[in-house]
C-alpha positions in Angstrom: -82.8 53.6 87.4 -85.6 52.0 89.3 -88.1 49.5 88.0 -91.2 48.3 89.8 -92.3 45.3 88.3 -95.7 43.9 88.7 -96.2 40.1 88.4 -96.7 38.7 84.7 -95.2 42.0 83.2 -93.0 41.6 80.2 -90.2 44.7 80.7 -88.3 46.0 78.0 -84.5 46.6 78.2 -82.3 48.1 75.7 -78.7 46.7 75.6 -75.7 47.9 73.8 -72.9 45.6 72.8 -70.2 48.0 73.9 -70.9 47.8 77.8 -72.7 45.7 80.1 -76.1 46.1 81.8 -76.4 45.6 85.8 -79.5 44.1 87.3 -79.9 44.4 91.3 -82.5 42.3 92.6 -84.1 42.0 96.4 -83.5 38.7 96.7 -80.9 36.1 95.5 -81.2 35.2 91.7 -81.6 31.3 91.5 -81.6 31.1 87.6 -81.1 33.3 84.5 -81.4 32.7 80.9 -81.2 34.9 77.8 -81.3 34.4 74.0 -79.0 31.5 72.5 -76.2 29.9 73.8 -73.1 32.2 73.0 -75.3 35.3 72.7 -74.6 36.8 76.0 -72.3 36.6 79.1 -74.8 36.3 82.0 -73.3 36.2 85.4 -74.4 36.5 89.2 -72.2 38.9 90.9 -71.1 38.9 94.8 -74.3 37.9 96.8 -76.0 36.5 93.9 -78.5 39.5 94.0 -76.6 41.1 91.0 -77.0 40.0 87.5 -74.7 41.3 84.9 -75.8 40.9 81.2 -73.1 41.7 78.4 -74.0 40.8 74.8 -71.3 39.0 73.0 -72.8 39.4 69.5 -75.4 41.2 67.8 -78.7 39.8 68.6 -81.6 42.1 67.6 -84.5 41.0 69.7 -84.6 38.3 72.5 -86.1 37.3 75.7 -84.6 37.0 79.0 -85.9 34.9 82.2 -84.7 35.7 85.7 -86.0 33.5 88.6 -85.6 34.1 92.2 -86.9 32.3 95.2 -90.3 34.0 95.2 -90.6 36.0 92.0 -90.1 35.3 88.3 -89.3 38.1 85.9 -89.6 38.2 82.0 -87.6 40.8 80.2 -87.5 41.4 76.6 -84.3 42.4 75.2 -83.5 44.8 72.5 -80.3 45.8 70.9 -79.4 49.3 70.5 -76.9 49.9 68.1 -73.7 51.7 69.3 -73.6 53.8 66.0 -77.1 55.1 66.7 -78.4 56.0 70.3 -76.2 53.9 72.5 -76.9 56.6 75.1 -80.4 55.4 75.5 -79.5 51.8 76.6 -79.8 50.9 80.0 -76.8 50.2 82.3 -77.8 50.0 86.0 -81.2 49.2 87.3 -82.6 48.2 90.7 -85.5 45.9 90.2 -88.5 46.1 92.9 -91.5 44.1 93.1 -94.2 46.4 92.1 -97.8 46.9 93.5 -101.0 48.2 92.0 -102.0 51.5 93.1 -105.4 51.4 94.4 -105.6 54.9 96.0 -107.6 56.1 92.9 -111.3 56.0 92.5 -113.0 55.6 88.8 -115.3 58.2 88.5 -116.7 58.0 84.8 -116.0 55.0 82.3 -116.6 55.6 78.7 -115.7 53.5 75.5 -112.2 55.3 75.0 -110.9 55.1 78.5 
């Protein structure tokens, strides 16, 4: 799965305790933090562009911050219970810098849109 993330965006990641989630960035990750100490196993793999997130215990919902040289990302981590819909959790995600699409022109504006 590919995520194109705009600056200052909060992105939801759905995690399951039964398996890790891998995030691949365009540049090396300098800092990563999530939840409270002992909630997650967070480590940077190989070239430090890969972050593996593995919940160690139930967490409900929490935040994660990832900082690279030129960007910072904010994620909201939400637990997906294995007994419910574990197939809906994220497992492998490529993270790219997003850009606003300016190829559209606004033709009409109303109170509702």
